[in-house]
LOMAR-806904 format. One line per 8 residues: number of its first residue (from 1); their letters; for each residue x, z, y of N, C-alpha, C, O. Coordinates in Angstrom, 1 decimal. Atoms other than C-alpha are relative to their C-alpha. Example, Ala and Ser with C-alpha at 12.3 -4.5 7.8 and 13.67 -1.06 7.14 Angstrom:
1) AS) 0.9:0.0:-1.2:12.3:7.8:-4.5:0.9:0.0:1.2:1.9:0.7:1.2 ~ -0.9:0.0:-1.1:13.7:7.1:-1.1:-0.8:0.8:1.1:-0.3:0.9:2.2
// end
This chain:
1) MKREVFFL) -1.1:0.0:-1.0:60.0:160.2:113.0:0.1:-1.4:0.7:0.2:-2.4:0.0 ~ -0.2:1.2:-0.7:60.3:157.6:115.7:1.5:-0.3:0.2:2.3:0.5:0.5 ~ -1.3:0.5:-0.1:63.4:155.5:115.8:0.1:-1.4:0.3:-0.8:-2.2:-0.1 ~ -0.2:1.4:-0.3:64.7:152.2:117.1:0.4:-0.7:-1.3:1.3:-0.3:-1.9 ~ -0.3:0.7:1.2:64.8:149.6:114.4:0.3:-1.5:0.4:-0.3:-2.0:1.3 ~ -0.5:1.4:-0.3:66.4:146.1:114.3:-0.3:-0.9:-1.3:0.1:-0.5:-2.4 ~ 0.3:1.0:1.1:65.3:143.1:112.1:0.7:-1.3:0.4:0.6:-1.8:1.6 ~ -0.4:1.4:-0.1:67.0:139.7:111.6:-1.1:-0.8:-0.7:-1.4:-0.5:-1.9
9) IGPGDVVL) 1.1:0.8:0.6:64.3:137.1:111.0:0.4:-1.4:-0.3:1.1:-2.0:0.6 ~ -0.4:1.4:0.4:64.8:133.8:109.2:-1.3:-0.9:0.0:-2.4:-0.4:0.4 ~ 1.2:0.9:0.1:62.5:130.8:108.6:-1.1:0.6:-0.9:-0.9:1.3:-1.8 ~ 1.2:-0.5:0.7:59.0:131.6:107.4:-0.2:1.5:0.2:-0.9:2.1:-0.6 ~ 0.2:-1.5:-0.3:59.1:135.1:109.0:0.6:0.9:-1.0:0.2:2.0:-1.2 ~ -0.7:-0.9:1.0:61.4:136.4:106.3:1.0:0.9:0.7:1.8:0.5:1.5 ~ -1.0:-1.0:-0.5:63.3:139.6:107.1:1.3:-0.2:-0.8:1.3:0.1:-2.0 ~ -1.3:0.3:0.7:66.9:138.7:106.3:0.9:1.3:-0.1:1.7:1.5:-1.0
17) WSDAGETA) -0.8:-1.2:0.0:68.4:142.1:107.2:-0.6:1.0:1.0:-1.3:0.6:2.0 ~ 0.5:-1.0:-1.0:67.5:145.4:109.0:0.9:1.2:0.0:1.7:1.4:-0.9 ~ -0.6:-1.3:-0.1:68.9:148.6:110.2:-0.8:0.8:1.0:-1.6:0.3:1.7 ~ 0.8:-0.9:-0.9:67.7:151.6:112.2:1.0:1.0:0.6:2.0:1.4:0.1 ~ -0.7:-1.0:-0.7:69.0:154.1:114.7:-0.5:1.4:-0.4:-1.4:1.5:-1.2 ~ 0.4:-1.4:0.3:68.8:157.9:114.5:-1.0:0.5:1.0:-1.7:1.6:0.7 ~ 0.9:-0.5:-1.0:66.7:158.2:117.6:-1.0:-1.1:0.5:-0.8:-2.3:0.1 ~ 0.9:1.0:-0.5:63.8:156.5:119.4:0.5:-0.7:1.3:-0.1:-1.6:1.8
25) LALPDSRA) -0.5:0.5:-1.3:66.0:155.8:122.5:1.1:-0.9:-0.1:1.4:-1.6:0.9 ~ -1.1:0.9:0.1:68.9:153.8:121.2:0.3:-0.4:-1.4:0.0:0.3:-2.4 ~ -0.5:0.5:1.2:70.3:151.7:118.5:1.5:-0.2:0.2:1.9:-1.3:0.7 ~ -1.4:0.1:-0.2:74.1:152.3:118.5:0.6:-1.3:-0.5:0.1:-1.9:-1.5 ~ -0.7:1.2:0.4:76.4:149.3:118.2:0.5:0.2:-1.5:0.8:1.3:-1.9 ~ -0.3:-0.1:1.4:77.2:148.5:114.6:0.8:-1.2:-0.5:0.3:-2.3:-0.3 ~ -0.8:1.1:0.6:79.9:146.4:112.9:-0.9:-0.7:-1.0:-0.8:-2.0:-1.1 ~ 0.8:0.5:1.0:77.5:145.9:110.0:-1.0:-1.0:0.5:-1.3:-2.0:0.0
33) RWEAIWAH) 1.1:0.9:-0.6:74.8:144.4:112.3:0.7:-1.3:0.5:0.1:-2.3:0.3 ~ -0.7:1.2:-0.5:77.3:142.0:113.9:0.4:-0.9:-1.2:0.3:-2.1:-1.1 ~ -0.3:0.8:1.2:78.5:140.9:110.5:-1.2:-0.6:-0.7:-1.1:-1.8:-1.1 ~ 1.3:0.6:0.5:74.9:140.4:109.3:-0.4:-1.2:0.9:-0.9:-2.2:0.3 ~ 0.4:1.1:-0.9:74.2:138.3:112.4:0.9:-1.3:-0.3:0.4:-2.4:-0.4 ~ -1.0:1.1:0.2:77.3:136.2:111.7:-0.3:-0.7:-1.4:-0.3:-1.9:-1.5 ~ 0.3:0.5:1.4:76.5:135.9:107.9:-1.2:-0.8:0.0:-1.3:-1.8:-0.8 ~ 1.3:0.7:0.1:72.9:134.7:108.6:-0.1:-1.0:1.2:-1.2:-1.5:1.4
41) RADLVELA) 0.2:0.8:-1.2:73.7:132.6:111.7:-0.6:-1.3:-0.2:-1.3:-1.8:0.6 ~ 0.6:1.3:0.2:72.7:129.3:110.1:-1.5:0.1:-0.2:-2.3:-0.9:0.1 ~ 1.5:-0.1:0.3:69.2:130.6:109.1:-0.7:0.9:1.0:-1.9:1.1:1.0 ~ 0.6:-0.9:-1.0:68.7:133.0:112.0:-1.0:-0.7:1.0:-0.6:-1.6:1.6 ~ 1.0:0.5:-0.9:65.5:132.4:113.9:-0.3:1.0:1.1:-0.5:0.6:2.3 ~ 0.5:-1.0:-1.0:64.7:135.6:115.7:0.8:1.4:-0.3:1.1:1.7:-1.4 ~ -0.5:-1.3:0.1:66.3:139.0:116.4:-1.0:0.9:0.7:-1.4:0.7:1.8 ~ 1.0:-0.9:-0.4:63.8:141.8:116.8:0.4:1.4:0.0:1.2:1.8:-0.9
49) HSHPVGPD) -0.3:-1.4:0.0:64.0:145.4:117.7:-1.2:0.8:0.6:-2.1:0.1:1.3 ~ 1.2:-0.7:-0.6:61.6:148.2:118.7:0.5:0.9:1.1:1.7:1.3:1.2 ~ -0.2:-1.0:-1.1:61.3:150.5:121.7:-1.2:1.0:-0.3:-2.3:0.8:0.3 ~ 1.1:-0.8:0.4:59.2:153.2:120.0:-0.6:0.9:1.1:-1.8:1.4:0.9 ~ 0.6:-0.8:-1.1:58.7:155.2:123.2:0.0:-0.8:1.3:0.0:-0.2:2.4 ~ -0.1:0.9:-1.2:58.9:152.2:125.6:1.4:-0.1:0.5:2.3:0.4:-0.1 ~ 1.0:0.7:-0.8:59.6:150.6:127.9:-0.4:-1.3:-0.6:0.2:-1.7:-1.6 ~ 0.5:1.3:0.5:57.6:147.4:127.4:0.8:-1.1:0.7:0.3:-2.0:1.3
57) AFSAEDAS) -0.9:1.0:-0.6:60.6:145.4:128.6:1.4:0.1:-0.7:1.8:1.1:-1.2 ~ -1.4:0.0:0.5:64.1:144.4:127.5:0.9:0.8:1.0:0.7:0.7:2.2 ~ -0.9:-0.8:-0.9:66.8:146.7:128.8:1.1:-1.0:0.5:1.2:-2.1:0.0 ~ -1.2:0.7:-0.5:69.9:145.5:130.7:0.9:-0.3:-1.1:1.5:-1.4:-1.2 ~ -0.9:0.2:1.2:71.9:145.9:127.5:-0.6:-1.1:-0.9:0.1:-1.9:-1.4 ~ 0.7:1.1:0.8:69.3:143.8:125.6:0.3:-1.3:0.6:0.7:-2.3:-0.1 ~ -0.2:1.2:-0.7:69.6:141.1:128.2:1.4:-0.6:-0.1:1.6:-1.8:-0.4 ~ -1.4:0.5:0.2:73.4:140.9:128.1:0.3:-0.4:-1.4:1.1:-1.3:-1.6
65) TMVALDQA) -0.3:0.3:1.4:73.4:140.9:124.3:-0.7:-1.4:-0.3:-0.1:-2.2:-1.1 ~ 0.7:1.3:0.2:70.8:138.0:124.3:0.9:-1.2:0.5:1.1:-2.2:-0.2 ~ -0.9:1.1:-0.6:73.1:135.9:126.6:1.2:-0.2:-0.9:1.6:-1.3:-1.2 ~ -1.2:0.1:0.8:76.2:136.7:124.5:-0.3:-0.7:-1.3:0.5:-1.5:-1.8 ~ 0.3:0.6:1.3:74.5:135.8:121.2:-0.3:-1.5:0.1:0.1:-2.3:-0.7 ~ 0.3:1.4:-0.3:73.1:132.6:122.6:1.3:-0.8:0.2:1.4:-1.9:-0.4 ~ -1.2:0.7:-0.2:76.5:131.6:123.8:0.9:-0.1:-1.2:1.5:-1.1:-1.5 ~ -0.8:0.0:1.2:78.3:132.6:120.6:-0.5:-0.9:-1.0:0.3:-1.6:-1.7
73) LGRRLRFS) 0.6:0.9:1.0:75.9:130.7:118.4:-0.3:-1.4:0.5:-0.6:-2.3:-0.3 ~ 0.2:1.4:-0.5:75.6:127.7:120.7:-1.5:-0.5:0.0:-1.7:-1.7:0.0 ~ 1.4:0.4:0.0:71.8:127.8:120.7:-0.8:1.2:0.5:-0.4:2.3:0.4 ~ 0.9:-1.1:-0.5:68.9:129.8:122.2:-0.8:0.5:-1.1:-1.6:-0.2:-1.7 ~ 0.8:-0.7:1.0:67.5:132.3:119.8:-1.2:0.6:0.6:-1.4:0.8:1.8 ~ 1.2:-0.7:-0.4:64.2:134.0:119.9:0.3:1.5:-0.1:0.8:1.9:-1.2 ~ -0.2:-1.5:0.0:64.5:137.7:120.8:-1.4:0.6:0.3:-2.2:0.2:1.1 ~ 1.3:-0.6:-0.2:61.5:140.0:120.5:0.2:1.5:0.0:1.2:2.1:-0.4
81) LVTPTQYL) 0.0:-1.5:-0.2:60.6:143.6:121.1:-1.4:0.5:-0.4:-2.4:-0.1:0.0 ~ 1.3:-0.6:0.5:57.9:145.7:119.4:0.0:1.4:0.7:0.9:2.2:0.6 ~ 0.2:-1.3:-0.7:56.6:148.6:121.5:-1.2:0.7:-0.5:-1.9:0.1:-1.4 ~ 1.2:-0.6:0.5:53.8:151.1:120.9:-1.2:-0.8:0.1:-2.2:-0.6:-0.6 ~ 1.2:0.7:-0.2:51.3:148.7:122.2:0.1:-1.5:-0.1:-1.0:-2.2:-0.1 ~ -0.1:1.4:-0.1:52.7:145.2:122.2:1.1:-0.6:-0.9:2.1:0.1:-1.3 ~ -1.1:0.9:0.5:54.8:142.4:120.6:0.4:-0.9:1.1:-0.5:-1.6:1.6 ~ -0.5:0.8:-1.2:56.9:140.8:123.3:1.2:-0.9:-0.4:2.0:-0.5:-1.3
89) VRGDGDDA) -1.1:0.9:0.2:59.3:137.8:123.3:0.7:-0.3:1.3:0.1:-0.1:2.4 ~ -0.7:0.4:-1.2:61.9:136.7:125.7:-0.6:-1.3:0.6:-0.9:-2.2:-0.1 ~ 0.5:1.1:-0.6:60.5:134.3:128.2:1.1:-1.0:0.5:2.2:-0.9:-0.1 ~ -1.0:0.9:-0.5:62.3:131.6:130.2:1.3:0.6:0.5:2.4:0.1:0.4 ~ -1.1:-0.8:-0.4:64.5:134.2:131.7:0.3:1.0:-1.1:0.3:0.7:-2.2 ~ -0.1:-1.1:1.0:65.2:137.5:130.0:-1.2:1.0:0.1:-1.1:2.1:-0.4 ~ 1.1:-0.9:-0.2:61.8:138.9:130.9:-0.8:0.0:-1.4:-0.6:-0.8:-2.2 ~ 0.8:-0.2:1.2:59.4:140.1:128.2:-1.4:-0.5:0.2:-2.1:-0.2:1.2
97) VAAPAPSW) 1.3:0.6:-0.1:56.2:138.1:127.6:-0.8:0.3:-1.3:-0.3:0.2:-2.4 ~ 0.8:-0.3:1.2:53.3:139.1:125.3:-0.2:-1.2:-0.8:-0.4:-2.3:-0.3 ~ 0.1:1.2:0.9:52.9:136.9:122.2:-0.8:0.5:-1.2:-0.9:1.8:-1.5 ~ 0.6:-0.4:1.2:50.9:136.9:119.0:1.0:0.6:-1.0:2.1:0.0:-1.1 ~ -0.9:-0.6:0.9:52.5:139.2:116.4:0.1:-0.7:-1.3:-0.9:-1.0:-1.9 ~ -0.2:0.6:1.3:54.1:137.6:113.3:-0.2:1.0:-1.1:-0.5:2.2:-0.9 ~ 0.3:-0.8:1.2:53.6:138.9:109.8:0.9:1.2:-0.3:0.5:2.2:-0.9 ~ -1.0:-1.1:0.3:56.7:141.2:109.7:-0.2:1.2:1.0:0.4:2.2:0.8
105) VPSLRRAS) 0.1:-1.1:-1.0:55.6:143.3:112.8:-0.5:1.3:-0.6:0.0:2.3:-0.2 ~ 0.4:-1.3:0.6:53.7:145.9:110.8:1.1:0.7:-0.7:1.1:2.0:-0.7 ~ -1.1:-0.7:0.7:56.8:146.6:108.7:1.0:0.6:1.0:1.4:1.7:0.8 ~ -0.9:-0.5:-1.0:58.9:147.0:111.8:-0.6:1.2:0.7:0.0:2.2:1.0 ~ 0.8:-1.2:-0.6:56.2:149.3:113.3:0.1:1.2:-0.9:0.3:2.3:-0.4 ~ 0.0:-1.2:0.9:56.1:151.5:110.2:1.4:0.6:0.0:1.6:1.8:0.1 ~ -1.3:-0.5:0.0:59.9:151.7:110.1:0.4:0.7:1.2:1.3:1.6:1.2 ~ -0.3:-0.6:-1.3:60.0:152.7:113.7:-0.9:1.3:0.3:-0.7:2.0:1.3
113) GLD) 0.8:-1.2:-0.1:57.4:155.5:113.2:-1.2:-0.2:1.0:-1.7:0.7:1.6 ~ 1.0:0.3:-0.9:54.8:153.7:115.3:-1.4:0.0:-0.7:-2.4:-0.1:0.1 ~ 1.3:0.0:0.7:52.0:153.8:112.6:-0.3:1.4:-0.5:-1.3:1.6:-1.1
// end
């Protein structure tokens, strides 16, 4: 089953927390996710999620969330996206740029139904 999955990543590519949606098209807002982000804010390095059926780009909702989180935490975080064919990170703007995949990407791909 394909579904959108979310990971909080800490130092050393450690997965600090994860959750998953019920469909491949959306990850509904979650109080538990926001609480996990806040609880791990000091160690938080990267926020990653999947688009199991594409697109290979951050959505408008992704972009507004990235800006809000950067402002709330007072620093620029790394945001990434795992698609059926790529691992992408936020570039200088909110665009998606291809990058080498870290060690946790296969786990996110499996959880998203991409393998």
